[in-house]
C-alpha positions in Angstrom: 0.0 0.0 0.0 1.1 3.6 -0.5 1.0 6.6 1.8 1.9 10.2 1.9 3.6 11.9 4.9 1.2 14.4 6.5 3.4 15.7 9.4 6.7 15.0 11.0 7.6 15.4 14.7 11.4 15.6 14.5 13.4 14.1 17.5 17.0 13.3 16.9 19.3 12.4 19.8 23.1 12.5 19.6 25.3 10.1 21.6 28.3 12.2 22.6 31.7 11.3 23.9 32.8 14.1 26.3 36.2 15.7 25.6 37.6 14.0 28.8 37.1 10.7 26.9 35.5 9.1 30.0 31.8 9.7 29.7 29.0 9.4 27.2 25.8 11.5 27.2 22.7 11.7 25.1 21.7 15.2 23.9 18.9 16.4 21.6 20.3 17.7 18.3 18.8 21.2 19.0 21.3 21.6 21.8 24.3 20.9 19.7 26.4 23.8 18.4 28.2 22.8 15.2 27.6 20.3 12.4 25.4 17.4 13.5 27.3 14.5 11.9 28.9 11.4 13.3 32.6 12.2 14.1 32.1 16.0 14.4 33.6 17.9 17.3 30.8 20.1 18.6 29.9 22.2 21.7 27.2 21.2 24.1 26.1 22.2 27.6 27.4 19.8 30.3 24.4 17.9 31.6 25.2 18.7 35.3 27.0 22.0 35.3 25.3 23.6 32.2 28.8 24.9 31.2 29.7 24.7 27.5 32.0 21.8 26.8 33.4 20.1 23.7 32.2 16.6 22.7 32.4 14.3 19.7 29.2 12.8 18.2 29.5 9.1 18.2 26.0 8.1 17.1 22.8 9.7 15.8 19.5 8.2 16.8 16.2 9.2 15.0 13.2 9.0 17.3 11.1 11.1 14.9 7.4 10.2 14.3 5.7 10.5 11.0 1.9 10.8 10.5 1.0 9.3 7.2 -2.2 9.1 5.2 -2.7 5.9 3.2 -4.3 5.7 -0.2 -7.4 4.2 1.3 -7.8 7.2 3.7 -6.5 5.6 6.9 -4.1 7.7 9.0 -1.4 6.4 11.3 1.6 7.6 13.2 4.7 5.6 12.5 8.4 5.5 13.4 11.1 5.9 10.8 11.9 2.2 10.9 8.3 1.4 10.0 8.5 3.4 6.7 9.7 2.2 3.3 10.4 4.7 0.6 9.3 4.0 -2.9 12.0 3.0 -5.4 12.5 4.7 -8.8 10.7 1.9 -10.7 7.4 2.8 -8.9 7.4 6.3 -10.3 7.4 5.1 -14.0 3.7 5.7 -14.8 3.9 3.9 -18.2 4.9 0.6 -16.5 1.8 0.2 -14.3 -0.7 -2.5 -14.9 -3.4 0.1 -15.4 -1.8 1.2 -18.7 -1.0 -2.2 -20.1 -3.3 -4.0 -22.6 -3.8 -7.1 -20.5 -6.3 -8.7 -22.9 -3.5 -9.2 -25.5 -0.2 -9.8 -23.7 1.6 -10.3 -27.0 0.9 -6.6 -27.8 2.4 -5.0 -24.6 4.6 -2.7 -26.7 1.8 -1.3 -28.8 -1.0 1.0 -27.7 -4.5 -0.2 -27.4 -6.8 1.2 -30.1 -10.5 1.8 -29.2 -13.1 1.5 -32.0 
């Protein structure tokens, strides 16, 4: 079945290795100053002291939720892991079964003429 994304509630958490190399913390990506990318050295507020400290992003975790509307009208909220994007072949309109002359399979390459 097919669906279209109606709304996205973005929630990305970053696993950080503090500059001291001893401790890991999880921080929402909104609290990161710098490029949010695995391996980037960024600035965050220390969880206990609220002082700015440097840390390295070791992992990104997407906890976003997507509200989708299916082609039959149903609406559901799903996690990213529950979604599957359409591949390129699904976008080729001329290759759908609706456009093929199924009554004469030997003429698939020729258009159907209506009398």
